[in-house]
N, C-alpha and C positions, 0 to 999 in steps of 0.2 A: 159746686154747680149742677146740676140737671140738664141733663139737653131739652131742648123742647119744639115741638117740631110748628109749621105756620100753624096748621089749625087749629093748637090746642092756644100758641100766645092772640088766635086772632079771636079764638070764643072766652079766652080772660078775659081779653081790655076788653068786649064785648059785653060784658057782664062785672065793669070795674075792678077788676086786681087792677092793684097798683103792682108795679116788676117793675128789676131791670134785669135786660138780658146780655147782653154778652154775645159780642157779633166778633168773630175768628174765618183766618184758612190756614189748618194744618202747618204749613210749613213759613209763618212769617215765623218772626223772633221777634217783633213788638210785639206778634198778641203774645209769644211760653208769656214773654215780657209781664205783658201787662194782664193776666190767666196768674203767674206767683202774685200781684199787687191785689187781684179781683176774690183769688183761693182767705187772705189772707182778712180781704173788706165782709168777703161771708160769717165768719164766723162773729163778730159785731151786726150783729142781722137778723131782725128773725126771719128760723125756716124759713124756706116758701116765696122768698124772694128777690132768688140770683138764679134768670136760669145763664141757657149755652145755646147755640147756636151756628153750625158750620156758614160761610157766607158762600159759597157754592154747591148749601140746598133750597137755596131761598130766594134766589131770585126775579120770583113774580112780591116781596116783601123789598128785596132792595127799590125797584123800580118804584115802588106804593110811596115807600117812604125816604128815597133817594139819601139812598148810603150811599156815603162816596169813598171810604175810605176803610182799610183794617187798620189796627183794632179799635170799636167804639161798642160804644156801654148804645144802648134805647133805654133813656126812664119811660114809662109809663103812667100818671099820678093816680087811676081807677078812675077819671070824673069825662078827661080829653084822649078819645082815639087816635091821635101825633103823639108822637115823641120827639119829647125833648136828649139832644145828639150829644155826647158827649164824646172827643175824637183826641182830648190829652192825657195821658192815662202820666202821667207826671210822681205822682204815688200813693198812699196806700193814706194817707188822711186826705187827699186834694176827692181822691172814690171819691172816700167815705162821704165824705163830703154830699157832692152832687148830686151821688146814689139818696137823704138824705130827707135832704130838699127836693129834692121831687115823688121820690115814693111811700119817704118818713112823713109825711109832715103832716 
């Protein structure tokens, strides 16, 4: 997963690029487990779909998108500028399915 800045994210949303963005905090154990699952998922997706952001670096996006907890994955379909939020990180299969439904439709 490549890190992405708020500016880069908003520009790609404005340009209509479908993408998934993993939101985490560095010291969160659940985030670390979600990261490992997403690293597996990443190998099953086209390149340039999955990005990451530290929630501490994006207070304005937390407000704008009403991010309520971490770990989270914001899914942008390339048409709407409001993401679908995924907070449940139950399995690799679940995450892959959720990302494919929105980002690769």
